[in-house]
C-alpha positions, -999 to 999 in steps of 0.1 A, spaced: 649 -319 -809 635 -349 -791 632 -330 -758 613 -302 -776 588 -328 -789 583 -343 -755 578 -308 -739 553 -299 -766 533 -331 -759 534 -324 -721 522 -289 -728 493 -303 -749 480 -326 -721 462 -298 -702 446 -285 -734 433 -319 -743 418 -324 -709 401 -290 -712 383 -299 -744 346 -306 -736 336 -342 -740 302 -354 -753 280 -357 -722 263 -389 -713 232 -378 -695 211 -400 -671 181 -394 -648 189 -391 -611 163 -416 -597 162 -398 -563 151 -365 -579 130 -377 -608 92 -383 -606 59 -379 -623 27 -370 -603 -8 -374 -617 -42 -364 -603 -71 -387 -610 -106 -374 -603 -131 -401 -595 -165 -391 -608 -186 -422 -599 -195 -410 -564 -219 -384 -550 -192 -358 -554 -160 -358 -575 -129 -368 -555 -93 -361 -565 -66 -387 -558 -29 -381 -563 -5 -408 -576 32 -409 -582 57 -426 -604 90 -423 -584 126 -432 -591 125 -425 -628 155 -441 -645 167 -436 -680 195 -421 -700 203 -403 -733 227 -423 -754 254 -405 -775 232 -410 -806 204 -390 -788 180 -419 -779 163 -413 -746 150 -445 -730 127 -444 -700 117 -479 -686 88 -480 -662 82 -507 -636 52 -513 -613 75 -509 -583 81 -473 -592 44 -464 -587 25 -459 -554 -1 -484 -566 13 -514 -546 10 -495 -513 -27 -492 -519 -33 -530 -517 -31 -547 -483 -22 -582 -496 -9 -591 -530 -8 -626 -543 28 -641 -546 27 -640 -584 21 -602 -583 53 -597 -563 72 -612 -592 59 -586 -616 69 -556 -595 104 -552 -609 96 -563 -644 97 -535 -670 61 -529 -680 68 -505 -708 97 -484 -721 92 -449 -734 117 -438 -761 123 -404 -777 151 -385 -795 169 -357 -776 203 -346 -791 227 -345 -760 247 -317 -776 216 -294 -770 221 -300 -733 258 -296 -735 254 -262 -751 233 -248 -722 249 -223 -699 241 -224 -662 207 -208 -656 198 -211 -693 167 -230 -705 155 -244 -738 121 -259 -747 122 -291 -768 91 -310 -780 99 -347 -776 78 -374 -793 76 -403 -769 69 -437 -784 55 -467 -766 57 -500 -784 47 -533 -769 28 -563 -782 -5 -546 -773 3 -509 -777 19 -489 -804 14 -451 -799 33 -419 -797 27 -386 -779 45 -352 -784 54 -335 -751 70 -300 -748 96 -301 -721 117 -274 -705 154 -282 -699 172 -258 -675 209 -261 -666 212 -259 -628 249 -268 -626 279 -279 -645 265 -315 -648 228 -310 -638 198 -302 -660 163 -299 -645 135 -312 -667 99 -300 -663 69 -298 -686 69 -265 -707 31 -261 -706 2 -277 -687 1 -314 -693 -28 -338 -690 -36 -373 -700 -68 -382 -717 -89 -400 -690 -112 -415 -716 -82 -430 -735 -69 -444 -702 -102 -461 -694 -103 -475 -730 -70 -493 -724 -79 -528 -710 -48 -531 -688 -50 -496 -674 -88 -500 -668 -82 -532 -648 -56 -515 -626 -79 -485 -621 -108 -507 -613 -87 -526 -587 -81 -492 -571 -118 -485 -570 -121 -462 -600 -151 -470 -622 -153 -436 -638 -127 -408 -640 -126 -373 -653 -115 -369 -689 -86 -347 -678 -58 -362 -657 -33 -335 -649 4 -346 -648 34 -329 -633 70 -339 -643 100 -329 -622 132 -347 -631 170 -342 -629 194 -352 -656 230 -356 -645 261 -358 -666 276 -392 -658 
């Protein structure tokens, strides 16, 4: 009787290992970025300039909370300045803002390879100076057993007037030489979530 119980337990082990486990998804920094095109309108003719936020890092916790911290060092802004004061170097790896949203990880787990779903996520930004939220429709496409590509589901643009109305953003844009920008700032998202 005892041997039968042991054999039954041994037989169950492969079955237990085959049961799908709740995925813990995180962004692959090497393949996750946002690109924005800012059109400068204060010159004789409008000039488009391209900027990037690279090495996006973040994850989706088991409770479905997506956290996306953003640092100055992830942008291409620093490379546009020849000399930065020493205090500015201290700020490069400080998290400037963290975007949060809700994305049930089981929705990603349920995707078959090659299958997509569109989910509108409401991103929240909350700091001492800013408390706002924005709904963004995103497309999630399963590319492999543990890989899901994330792109925007429809054309995405930031409001240039709102950017210039934000004191911090306006200061950074002014330092880059932008005095006036177009009201539409097209944004492209291309990110890869991996199952950790």
